[in-house]
N, C-alpha and C positions, 0 to 999 in steps of 0.2 A: 551599377551596384544595387542589388536587390534590397528591398525594404526588410527591416528586421524580422518581419513576420513571414517572410517568404524564403523557403529553402527546400531541399530534396525531401525532407521528412513532411513538411506541410503538404507538399505536393503529392507524396505517396499516400498519406492519410486522407487527403481531400479535406483539410481543415484550413480556416482563415488565420488562426493564431497558434503559435507553437507552445500552448498551455494545455497540459494534461491533468485532468482531475485524478488524484490518487484513488485506487480502488476501495480503500477503507474497510475491507473485510466485511464483518457482519454489520457494519454501521453504514453500508451503502444504501442508496434509495434510487428507485427508477426515476423519481422526480429530479433529484440532483443530476444524475447521469444525463438526463434529457436537457436540462437547463444549460449545462456547460456546453453540450454539443450544439444546441440551438444558437448559442452566442457565437459559435465558430471555433471553440476549443474542442478537445476530445474528452468527453465524459466516459467514466469507467464504472463498472460494477463488480464488486468482489463477490464471487459466487462460490468460493471454495467450501463453505459450510452447507451448501444446499444440495439436496438430492437431485438427480437428473430432471425429474418431472417438474420440480419447482424452478429450475434454471430455465427450462422451456417457457414457463409462464412468464418469468421475468423479462426474457427477451421479447416475448410478445407485447408486454406492456410498454417497454422502452420504445418499441417501434411504433406503438400508438401515440407516443408522446413526441417523437422526433423522427425526421426523415434524414437526419445528418448522421455521419459516421459516429460510432461508439465502440468502446472496448468491453470485453468480458474477461475477467481475470480469474485464473485458477491457481492452486498450488500443486506443483508436480509431485511433491512428497506429502502424502496425506496423513502419515503417522510415524511416530518414532519407535525405535527398537524397544520391545517390551510391552507395547500396547495390547497386543493380542494375548499376552500371558499374564498380564497384571490381574490380580484377584481381589476378592472382598476384603482380605486382610490389608492389602495395600491401600485400598479405598479408605478403610477405617483409619489407618495411620495418617493419611494425608488430610482426612476430614477433621482430625484433632486440632489443627491449627485454626480452622474456621468455625468450630462448633461454638465457642464462647460468643462469637459475633452473631451467629444464627439465633442462638438462645436469646441474646439480648434484643433482637429484632422480633422475637416471638414467631420466627420461621420454623417449619417442620424440619426434622432432621432428614437429609437426603438418603434415599434407599439405593444400595448398590444394584447396578444393571450391567450385564455382560456388554462388552464393546460390540457395537455393530458398525462395521467400516463402510465408507463410501469410497468407491474407486475413481481415481483420476480419470482413467480411460473412459468410463461411463459418462463422466461429466463432460470430457472433451468431445464425445461423440455427438452430444446435444448441440455443442457450439458449431461443430463441423456440419451437421445436418441443417442447422439454422442459417448457415452461411453468414455468420457475424462478420461485420466489417473488420474488426480487429480482435485478435486473441493475444492477451498478455498473460505473463505467468511468472511465478517466482518459486524458489526453493528447488531448483533443478532445471532439467531440460527434458521436454517431452520426447517420447520415442520417435525415431527417424520417420516412421510411416505416418504419424500424425502431422509432423511438419511438412512432409511431402504433400499430404492431402491439402494442407493449408495453401501451399503454393499452387497446387492445381486449381483450387477453388478461388484463388485471388484474396485469401484472407491474410491480412498484414499481421505478422507475428512479432511481439515485443518481449524479450526476456530480461530479467533483472540480474545484475552483477553487483556484489559487494566487494570484489577484488578484481584487479586486472587479470588474473588467471581465469576467473569466472567469465569475464568478457571475452577472452580468447576462445574459450570453450564454447560460448554461445554463438561467436562468429563462425567457428568451424562447423557448427551444426546448421548454419545457414539462416539464422533469424534476420528479420529485416531491420530491427533497431534494438538498441540495448539501453536499459535504464541503469545509470550508475547511481547506486543507492548508498549515500553516505550514512554514517552511523547517528547523524543528527535526526534522522527521520523518526516519526512516530510509528508505533505498531511494531510488527514483527520484522526481524532481520531475515533477509532472503537467501542467506549463505547456503552453498550446497557442495563446495569442494573441501572446505575445512570447517571446523566448528565455528559457530557464529562468534563466539568469544574471541577466536583468533583471526577474525575477519573484520575488525572494527577500524575502518578507515573513513576519515572525514571527507565530506563532499568536495571541499576545496582541494584536497590532495588527489581524491579519486578520479574526478572528471577529466582533468588533463592527461593523466596517466592512460586512461581508457581511450580518450580521443586520439592520442598519439599511437595507440596499439592497434585499433580496429579501423575498418574502412566504412562500416555501416554508421548511420546516424546515432549519436549518443543523446540520451535524455538525462538531464541532471535532476536528482531528487535528494531530499534531506536538508531540512532547515531553510527552505525557500518560502517566504511568506509575503514578499511585497516586490515592488518594481526593482529595488536595489538588488535583491536576490536573483531576480530573473536576468537582469543585466550582467551580473556578475557570472552567472552560468553560461550566458552566451559568450561572454569574453573569454571564457576558459575553453570554448570550442564546442559546447553543447548546442545541439540544434532545436531543443525544446527543454521545457521544465516539466516536472511532475509535482504538483502541490497537493498535499493531503490534509494536513491539520487545518489549513486556512479554510478549506471547504467543509471539514468536520464541524466547524463552528457555525456554519450557515443554517438558516432555517429549513433549507431544502434537504439536509442530510438526514441519515437515519438515526442519528445520535439522539439520546434522550434530552429533554429540556435541562435536566440537571447536568448532563455532560457538557452541553453547549454553554450553559452559564458559567461552569467551572473553567472552561477554556478561556472565557473573557476576564477572569480575575488576574490580578497582578502577579500571582504566584504560579500561574499556569506554566511558565517556563522552567520551573523547578522539577525537572524530569529525572528518571533513573531507568536503568536497565533491569529486567527481572525475568526469571523463568517461572515465577510463582503463579502468574495469572493463567497461563496456558500450557506450560511444560516446555515452551520454546522462548528463546531470548526475544524480548520486546521492549519498547520504550513507552513509558506512560508517566503521568504526573505522580510524583512521590507522595504517598499518602500512608495512613495507618496500616491498611491491609497489605500494602506492598512491603512495608517494613517487617510486618509479622512474618510474611512468606519468605522474605529474604534472609531471615534469621538462620544462622548455622544450625544444622541439625534438622531443619524442617524437611519432611519428605515430600517430594513433588512427583506427581504421577507423569508418565509419558504423555506427550501430545498425541491425540486430542483429549485424552482422559482428564487431565488437570483443568483444561478449559470448561469441560462439562460440569466438573465438580464446582469450580469457582462461580459458574453461572447461576447456581442455586443462591449464593450470597448476593450476587449482583442484583438479581430480580427483587429480593426482599429489601435490599438497601436502597435501590432507586425508589421503590414505593415509599420508603420512610424518608427520603430526602437526604440520605447519609452519603454524601460524596466521598467521605473518608474510607468507605468500605466498598467502593466500586472501582474496578479497573478504568481509569481515565486515560485512554490512549491519547498521546500528544507528542509532537516533536519538540526540539529544543527552541524553536522560534515561535512557540505559541503565544508569547507576549506580543508579538508583531502582527498577529491576526487582527484584522479589522472587519472581516467579512460577516455580515448578518444575512444578506441575501445575494444570490448570484447576479441578478440583473443590475444591481447597484455596484457590486464589487468589481466585475470584470471590465466594464467600460472605463472605470477609473484606472485600474491596473494598466490597461492598454494605453491609455492616454499618457500616463506617467512614464512608461517605457518609451514611448515614442518620442517624448521630449528629450531624451538623453541617449538614445540608442544609436544614432548615426555614427559618429566617430568610432565608437567601440565596435560596432559591427563590421566597419571597414577594416579595422585593424584585425579582427578575428578571422575574417574571410581570407585576408592576405596570409595569415598565419597558417590557416588550414590548407590553402593552396601550396605554400612552401613545404608543408609536411607531405602532401601527396607527391610533390615532385622528387622527394628524396629517394 
């Protein structure tokens, strides 16, 4: 009977523990990515908002900090319908809901700028040329030629699914592993076959459905913040977990001090879904600006235009210490997060899992074997 931390996914990734740090989008840091990888998990860096040249620099810095495997994460779908045709009038209508807060902070009124797109294919080219160990992605499936080049180069591919249908599509495309992303997760929903609002399945329900449907390893994500969550995910048949919010609170993350402090408060688990922060459905701590943007009749720009607009308020509000006016990304289990730094958190997590994993892993392995024989 293999130890709880040894399975086909850890072998494929070349890691010691089936713990993957969520990519964290614009709140990633090279330091956090390397810290998780150096411990024996899989650190990840969310690079979807970066230009190709910047991604190349990030990869170089991560490699200067760790010789272990790490993942680079991109979004396959980089914009929503209407992003290229949205004009200054739409910008001003959407700005109206934020203008009072900007004025109260003494921040300048944002100036409209035409949309300048970043192409997923150009970003992916950098990852391929750099031969990154792991290429993970959400909001779609990369073109066949990109996945084929990953296989040729020995780059492990990990796609995200929010429904069983998406998992089936990812397996058909030939990915190496699938993240089953429950709606408890913080940040953006990665749905791509149906609208995100129509793809809200909880982790406890989603993971076993996907495990029973696909042959590749499944990674559980969404609401996992401690040893209990990891054990539950493994018992459901997942071969690894992906944890985001718990690492977002760590000192090594790219989150601001205000964000990290907010995550450690007792009301951090009071989260909600909104399109108001970026134009795409995402989970964050409920606060004043979310309530304003969620009001009926508020005009929201297509992604990523809304993200750029709200960023103007975020910068000013963070400088003023106004957590109520900043998008505070968090999952539903934020209240369970105890991580302040990676070197202290991960050894404790592994020890706690090891104490209770044996019988559960034996049952889960037997269940998986029975499923394969069907």
